[in-house]
Structure formats: structure tokens, C-alpha cells
C-alpha positions as CSV (number, residue, x, y, z in Angstrom):
1,M,-30.3,-4.0,14.2
2,K,-29.0,-1.9,11.2
3,I,-28.9,1.2,13.4
4,I,-26.7,-0.6,16.0
5,T,-24.4,-1.9,13.3
6,K,-24.1,1.6,11.9
7,I,-23.3,3.0,15.3
8,L,-20.6,0.4,15.9
9,Q,-19.1,1.2,12.5
10,I,-18.9,4.9,13.3
11,L,-17.4,4.2,16.7
12,S,-14.8,2.0,15.1
13,I,-13.5,4.7,12.9
14,Q,-10.3,6.3,14.0
15,N,-7.5,8.3,12.4
16,C,-4.5,6.6,10.7
17,L,-1.4,7.1,12.7
18,L,0.6,8.1,9.6
19,C,-1.7,10.1,7.3
20,R,-4.3,11.1,9.9
21,Q,-7.2,10.2,7.6
22,S,-10.2,8.2,8.9
23,A,-9.4,4.5,9.1
24,E,-10.8,1.4,10.6
25,D,-7.5,0.3,11.9
26,I,-4.5,1.9,13.5
27,V,-2.9,2.4,10.1
28,C,-5.1,2.8,7.0
29,N,-5.0,0.3,4.1
30,Y,-3.2,2.9,1.9
31,C,-0.4,3.5,4.3
32,L,-0.1,-0.2,5.1
33,H,0.2,-1.0,1.4
34,N,2.9,1.6,1.0
35,L,4.8,0.0,3.9
36,E,4.4,-3.4,2.4
37,E,5.7,-2.2,-0.9
38,D,8.8,-1.0,0.8
39,L,9.6,-4.4,2.4
40,N,13.1,-5.5,1.4
41,T,14.1,-9.0,0.7
42,Q,17.6,-8.3,-0.6
43,Q,20.5,-10.1,1.1
44,Y,23.4,-8.0,2.5
45,K,26.6,-9.0,4.2
46,L,27.8,-7.9,7.6
47,D,31.5,-8.3,8.3
48,F,32.3,-8.8,12.0
49,D,35.6,-10.5,11.3
50,I,33.3,-13.3,10.2
51,E,30.9,-12.5,7.4
52,Y,27.1,-13.0,8.1
53,D,24.1,-12.9,5.8
54,Y,22.0,-9.9,6.8
55,Y,18.4,-8.8,6.0
56,H,16.4,-5.8,7.1
57,L,12.7,-5.5,6.5
58,L,12.4,-1.7,6.2
59,S,14.5,1.4,5.8
60,Y,14.4,4.0,8.5
61,T,11.9,6.3,6.9
62,T,10.0,9.0,8.7
63,E,6.9,6.8,8.9
64,V,8.8,3.7,10.1
65,R,10.7,5.8,12.7
66,Y,7.5,7.3,14.0
67,L,5.8,3.8,14.4
68,L,8.9,2.3,16.1
69,Q,9.3,5.2,18.5
70,K,5.6,5.1,19.4
71,F,5.9,1.4,20.0
72,K,9.2,1.3,21.8
73,F,9.2,4.5,23.8
74,Q,5.6,5.5,24.2
75,K,4.7,1.8,24.9
76,D,1.8,1.8,22.3
77,L,1.3,-1.9,21.9
78,L,-1.4,-1.3,19.2
79,V,1.5,-0.5,16.8
80,M,2.4,-4.2,17.1
81,Q,-0.5,-4.9,14.9
82,V,1.2,-3.1,12.0
83,F,4.6,-4.8,12.6
84,S,2.8,-8.2,12.8
85,K,1.2,-7.7,9.3
86,L,4.5,-6.5,7.9
87,M,6.4,-9.4,9.3
88,Q,3.8,-11.8,7.8
89,K,4.1,-10.1,4.4
90,W,7.9,-10.2,4.5
91,R,7.9,-13.9,5.4
92,D,5.6,-14.5,2.4
93,K,7.9,-12.5,0.1
94,M,11.0,-14.4,1.3
95,G,9.3,-17.7,0.7
96,D,9.7,-21.2,2.3
97,K,13.1,-21.8,0.8
98,Y,15.0,-19.3,2.9
99,F,13.6,-20.6,6.2
100,A,13.9,-24.3,5.3
101,D,17.1,-24.9,7.3
102,V,16.6,-22.3,10.0
103,D,15.9,-24.2,13.2
104,A,16.1,-21.5,15.9
105,I,15.7,-17.7,16.5
106,A,17.7,-15.8,19.1
107,V,16.6,-12.2,20.1
108,V,19.0,-9.6,21.4
109,P,17.9,-9.2,25.0
110,I,17.4,-6.0,27.0
111,H,18.5,-5.6,30.6
112,R,15.9,-6.5,33.2
113,F,15.7,-2.9,34.5
114,R,14.7,-1.7,31.1
115,Y,12.3,-4.6,30.8
116,I,10.6,-3.6,34.0
117,Y,10.4,0.0,33.0
118,R,9.1,-0.7,29.5
119,G,7.2,-3.8,30.3
120,F,8.3,-5.7,27.2
121,N,11.2,-6.3,24.8
122,Q,10.0,-4.9,21.5
123,S,12.4,-7.2,19.6
124,E,11.0,-10.3,21.3
125,L,7.4,-9.3,20.4
126,I,8.3,-8.7,16.7
127,A,10.4,-11.9,16.5
128,S,7.6,-13.9,18.1
129,K,5.6,-13.1,15.0
130,L,8.3,-14.3,12.7
131,A,8.5,-17.5,14.8
132,E,4.7,-17.9,14.5
133,Y,4.7,-17.4,10.7
134,T,7.6,-19.8,10.1
135,D,7.0,-22.3,12.9
136,I,10.6,-21.8,14.1
137,K,11.3,-21.9,17.9
138,I,12.8,-18.9,19.7
139,V,15.4,-19.6,22.3
140,F,14.8,-17.2,25.2
141,S,16.5,-18.7,28.3
142,N,19.9,-19.5,26.9
143,Y,21.3,-16.0,27.3
144,S,20.8,-12.7,29.1
145,R,21.9,-9.1,29.3
146,I,23.8,-8.7,32.6
147,K,25.0,-5.1,32.4
148,Y,22.7,-2.0,32.1
149,T,23.8,0.6,29.6
150,K,22.2,4.0,28.8
151,S,20.6,4.6,25.5
152,Q,23.3,4.6,22.8
153,A,21.2,6.4,20.1
154,K,23.5,9.4,20.0
155,S,26.8,7.6,20.8
156,S,29.6,7.3,18.3
157,K,30.6,3.9,16.8
158,Q,33.7,3.7,19.0
159,K,31.7,4.6,22.2
160,R,29.0,2.1,21.4
161,A,31.6,-0.7,21.0
162,S,33.2,0.1,24.4
163,Q,29.9,0.5,26.2
164,I,28.5,-2.8,24.9
165,K,31.6,-4.9,25.8
166,N,30.7,-7.9,28.0
167,V,27.1,-6.9,28.6
168,F,25.7,-10.3,27.5
169,K,26.1,-13.8,29.1
170,L,25.5,-17.2,27.7
171,K,23.7,-19.3,30.3
172,E,23.2,-22.5,28.3
173,P,24.7,-23.6,25.0
174,I,22.6,-23.1,21.9
175,I,22.5,-26.1,19.5
176,A,21.4,-25.1,16.0
177,K,22.2,-25.8,12.4
178,H,21.1,-22.3,11.3
179,L,20.4,-19.7,13.9
180,L,18.7,-16.5,13.0
181,V,19.6,-13.5,15.3
182,F,16.9,-10.8,15.4
183,D,16.9,-7.2,16.7
184,D,14.7,-4.2,16.0
185,V,17.3,-1.8,14.7
186,L,20.8,-2.1,13.3
187,T,22.9,1.1,13.6
188,T,26.7,0.5,14.0
189,G,26.3,-3.2,14.5
190,A,28.2,-3.1,17.8
191,T,25.3,-4.6,19.9
192,I,24.5,-7.5,17.5
193,R,28.2,-8.2,17.1
194,E,28.8,-8.5,20.8
195,F,25.7,-10.6,21.2
196,I,26.7,-13.0,18.5
197,E,30.3,-13.3,19.8
198,T,28.9,-14.1,23.2
199,I,26.4,-16.8,22.2
200,A,28.6,-18.4,19.6
201,E,31.4,-19.1,22.0
202,G,30.4,-22.2,23.9
203,S,27.5,-23.1,21.6
204,Q,27.2,-25.5,18.7
205,I,25.9,-23.4,15.8
206,D,26.7,-24.2,12.2
207,K,25.5,-21.0,10.6
208,I,24.3,-17.6,11.9
209,S,22.2,-15.1,9.9
210,I,21.0,-11.7,11.0
211,V,17.6,-10.0,10.6
212,T,16.5,-6.6,11.8
213,L,13.2,-4.7,11.5
214,V,14.9,-1.6,10.2
215,R,18.3,-0.2,9.2
216,P,18.9,3.5,9.1
217,E,20.2,4.8,5.7
């Protein structure tokens, strides 16, 4: 029995995605601890004509960028284990007080063509963990992305704003006292701004806050 256990332990050893050292998980405890230490609970402000409270969990470091790209573009769903742990740790750091009046989470949607190609919306998967750890519902069916746009990673701020215009549609009003809008990355803010403006018009929302997984420096 001890021999079988030893064999299973050996087979379970893999290399950490970040430091390449032997690990029992996709990311070793050392690298995970470093990521947890970098979690950010500071409140910022985003001014989209209306000012919104804004939080981002992580800065766009080399390690975070690698994990996100592996998850998002290489479709490595195992990376979700790391983001799940980080989301739980962040929620604990934020405490119960912040989430006390949040009664709904909305996730920036992707177009159905991109969903079919990728097989998932990475922001939805990450936000679902926040919903799980806070016991807050996610509203999925109230809105959609009706226009397909090419990747805007290398587009200027002005081009992003023009490309993203009228790409979202509100299908059913959202009723919430405090709505938390989630996306994976905030760059220029054009996408989140357009999404918020779309869902806010025609809904009954007292307050909107924004959370993203990462924000480039």
C-alpha cells in the first residue's frame, strides 16, 4: 500500500507554470503566495462622465500576463484553479463589509462567435467564483454582445472607442441596488464604459462598481 501511495505521489508531481520547479499543483505554493501577496484592495475611481468605484485584483506582471494568456488564448482551463484561489483570497481581504450591499454581478459578454471558438467566456468563469465566494447572483441573460469585433489589444484608445460603439444590447432591465460589473482586463476602459452605458439605460440600478482581474500598468 505504501508503494502504491509513493507511486501516486511521484505521478502527481509536475512543474510549476511560473518557476518550472517541481510542484504538486499547476502553480507551486511559493509562486501562489507571491501572487496572493500582490493582491490589491485599494479603491480607485474611473471617470466615464459618471465616476465609478474601481478595483483590480492584480497588476499586469509577466507572471499574471502569462497565466491569463494561457487561460484565455491557449484554452488551458487548469489555470482557472489559480484564479479561483486568488479570487477567494481577494474576497477575504476585502471582507464582508464591501459586499454587504452588492446584490448582483454583471459580466462583460463576448460575442457568440468568439464563445464558440474559445468555448467559454473567461470573465464569466472568474466572476462565477466571486459569486460563489460572496453568495451574490450573476445576471447572465439580461444583455448580450450583438456585434463581433476583432481583437483590440493593439488598437489605440480612439480606435477602441469607435470599434466598440453599439456592440452591446440590453435584453431585459436589471434591477439592483448595487451592481458590480466584472471583466478580466481593463485597458482603455472603452469596453466597460460602453457596456455600462448600455445596461444602465433602461435598468433600475442605484449604484455601479467595477472590478477587473488585472489592469496593465
